[in-house]
Each structure stands twice: as structure tokens, then as C-alpha cells.
C-alpha positions in Angstrom: 0.0 0.0 0.0 1.3 3.4 -0.9 2.3 5.4 2.2 0.9 8.8 3.2 3.1 11.8 2.2 3.7 15.0 4.0 4.9 17.9 1.8 6.8 20.4 3.9 9.2 23.4 3.6 12.2 23.4 5.9 11.6 26.9 7.3 7.9 26.4 8.1 7.1 26.0 11.9 3.7 24.5 10.9 5.6 21.8 8.9 7.9 21.2 11.8 5.0 20.5 14.1 3.7 17.8 11.8 7.2 16.3 11.3 7.8 16.1 15.0 4.4 14.3 15.4 5.3 11.8 12.7 8.5 11.0 14.4 7.2 10.7 18.0 4.0 8.9 17.0 6.1 6.6 14.8 3.9 7.0 11.8 4.5 5.5 8.3 4.4 8.9 6.6 6.9 9.9 4.0 8.1 13.5 4.3 8.9 15.3 1.1 10.7 18.6 1.3 9.8 21.4 -1.1 12.1 24.3 -2.1 11.4 27.9 -1.1 9.8 29.8 -2.6 7.1 27.3 -3.2 6.3 26.5 -6.8 2.9 27.4 -8.2 2.3 23.7 -8.6 1.5 23.6 -4.9 -1.9 25.1 -5.7 -2.8 21.9 -7.5 -2.7 20.1 -4.1 -3.6 22.9 -1.7 -5.7 25.9 -2.9 -4.0 28.0 -0.2 -0.6 27.4 -1.8 0.8 26.5 1.6 2.6 23.7 3.4 2.3 21.4 5.3 0.0 19.4 3.0 -0.8 15.7 3.8 -1.7 13.3 1.0 -3.3 10.0 2.0 -5.1 7.4 0.0 -7.7 9.4 -2.1 -7.5 12.5 0.1 -5.5 15.7 0.5 -5.6 17.2 4.0 -4.9 20.8 5.1 -4.6 23.1 7.0 -2.3 22.2 9.9 -5.0 21.7 12.5 -6.7 19.1 10.3 -3.4 17.4 9.5 -2.7 17.0 13.2 -6.1 15.3 13.7 -5.5 13.0 10.8 -2.1 12.0 12.1 -3.6 11.3 15.4 -6.2 9.0 13.7 -3.3 7.1 12.1 -1.8 6.2 15.5 -2.1 2.6 16.7 -1.8 3.3 20.4 -1.6 6.5 22.5 1.9 8.0 22.5 3.1 11.4 23.7 2.4 14.1 22.9 -1.3 13.6 23.7 -4.2 15.2 22.0 -7.9 15.3 22.5 -9.4 16.9 19.4 -12.7 17.8 21.1 -11.2 19.2 24.3 -8.0 20.8 22.8 -9.0 22.0 19.4 -9.7 25.6 20.5 -6.3 25.8 22.3 -4.5 24.4 19.3 -6.2 26.7 16.8 -5.5 29.7 19.0 -1.8 28.9 19.0 -1.7 28.3 15.3 -3.6 31.6 14.7 -0.9 33.4 16.8 1.6 31.8 14.5 -0.2 33.2 11.5 0.2 36.7 13.0 3.9 36.1 13.6 4.5 34.9 10.0 2.4 37.7 8.5 4.4 40.3 10.3 7.7 38.6 9.3 6.5 38.6 5.7 5.6 42.3 5.8 9.1 43.2 7.2 11.1 40.9 5.0 9.3 41.8 1.8 9.6 45.6 2.3 5.8 46.1 2.6 5.9 48.3 5.7 3.6 51.3 5.6 4.8 54.0 3.1 1.7 56.2 2.9 -1.0 57.6 5.2 -2.7 54.9 7.1 -6.5 55.1 6.4 -7.2 51.6 7.7 -7.6 52.6 11.3 -5.1 50.3 12.9 -1.4 49.5 12.5 -1.3 45.9 11.2 2.2 45.2 12.6 1.3 46.7 16.0 -2.0 44.8 16.1 -0.3 41.5 15.3 2.2 42.2 18.1 -0.7 42.7 20.5 -2.2 39.4 19.3 1.0 37.6 20.0 1.7 39.3 23.4 -1.8 38.8 24.7 -1.9 35.1 23.5 1.4 34.4 25.2 0.2 36.0 28.5 -3.1 34.0 28.3 -1.2 30.8 27.7 1.2 31.5 30.6 -1.7 32.2 32.9 -3.5 28.9 32.3 -0.4 26.8 32.0 0.3 24.1 34.7 3.2 21.8 34.0 2.2 21.8 30.4 -0.5 23.7 28.6 -3.1 20.9 29.1 -2.9 19.6 32.7 0.1 17.4 33.5 0.7 15.7 30.1 2.7 17.1 27.2 0.3 17.7 24.3 0.2 18.7 20.6 -0.5 22.2 21.8 2.9 22.3 23.6 4.6 21.1 20.5 2.9 23.7 18.3 3.9 26.5 20.7 7.5 25.4 20.8 7.8 25.1 17.0 6.4 28.6 16.6 8.6 30.3 19.3 11.7 28.5 18.2 11.0 29.8 14.7 10.6 33.3 16.0 14.1 33.3 17.4 15.7 33.2 13.9 13.0 35.0 11.9 11.0 37.6 13.8 12.0 37.6 17.5 9.3 37.5 20.1 10.0 38.2 23.8 8.6 34.9 25.0 11.3 34.1 27.6 9.8 36.6 30.0 7.1 33.9 30.6 8.8 31.2 32.8 6.3 28.4 32.3 6.3 28.8 28.5 10.1 29.0 28.6 10.3 25.7 30.5 8.0 24.0 28.0 10.0 25.2 24.9 13.4 24.5 26.4 12.4 20.9 27.5 10.9 20.1 24.1 13.7 21.6 22.1 16.1 19.1 23.6 14.1 16.1 22.5 15.0 13.8 19.6 12.2 14.8 17.2 13.0 18.5 17.6 16.7 17.8 17.1 15.9 16.0 13.9 13.8 18.8 12.5 16.0 21.9 13.3 15.6 24.1 10.2 18.5 25.4 8.2 18.3 29.2 9.0 19.4 30.0 5.4 16.8 27.9 3.6 14.1 30.5 3.5 12.8 33.7 5.0 9.4 32.1 5.7 
């Protein structure tokens, strides 16, 4: 039987999340790296033109939140990190949405699209994204116990770590002022799956 395939880009923190899950859940998924910038052919698989994109038998799955649920469904027995799609979906999507704001701001800065004319929109997009990030991190820190979800490491912890580690080399965020979040990221970053998926900082400006 043909194996499932995950298409990813080395600099994408969303791709890294899926790759770490494939490793730690011991899933038979082939990972296929795509070059940056992504070819227009990616639109044939994913109308958003983004990675990660998961192809299984007769089905193409995206965005990242849906891929994580599909990967979970492929597990034979429960392994860390744990994930309850019904209970944890809001938390995961909130973290991934924070990541969208981080990457959008990075793209604006790197592509030279900062404001050059009078702002008639009513808000500063970069400042609003910074507020989203800061408030989300403060919210996560406040509700955090040992991990974000009770006493067990979860997919939400992995997602947070992938995004904050990405921010260090792309668009720095002052996340180390939050001690609980810092402990989570530092502990996960020393694990085998994170060591295997460390991105090359020169691969892309994603």
C-alpha cells in the first residue's frame, strides 16, 4: 500500500509541528521537502498554496490543525504528545492563529511592505499583530500548569514550541519573560524529534 506523504518546507514552523508528530507517533508517513519559494504547482494540491499538506489514499488534507487530527487518527496506540481533538481544538487553533500573525508580520518586514503612505485603515497591522502575540502568550502562561493541558505534554505544547523557536531566527518575540512557557520550549527543544527537525536558517525567509 502506498504510504501517506507530508509535503513540507524546511523553514515552516507548521511543517515542523507535523514532522515532530510523525517522528514521535512513529507514523508511516513519507516526508517530502519542497524548495522555497514554493512552486505554483502547490496550488494543484492545496488551494491556499501552503505547506504542510498531507496526502493519504484518495485524500489531500490541510490546514495544519486538520493534519494533526489525521495524524492522530493514524496512531495505533496512544503515545506522547497527547491530543484530544474535542477538548483541545480551541487551544491548538488559537496557538496556530498566533503563528499566522507572527508569519504575516515577518513577511511584511522581509518583503519591504511596511507602511509607506498615510494609514487610512484605522489600525497599524504590525502593532495589532504584536498585540495578538503578546496577549496570547500572556493568556497561555496564565492557564499553564506543568504543560498547557494539565500534567501531560500535548500537541499544543509542540505547536507552541515550534512557533517560538521559529521566531528566534526570523521575527524575535520576547517569549522568555514567561517562565512556564520558557520551560516548555526548552524541554521540548532538547528532544529527539525537535533535534531531527531543526531548520536550516538559510533555507528560507518564511
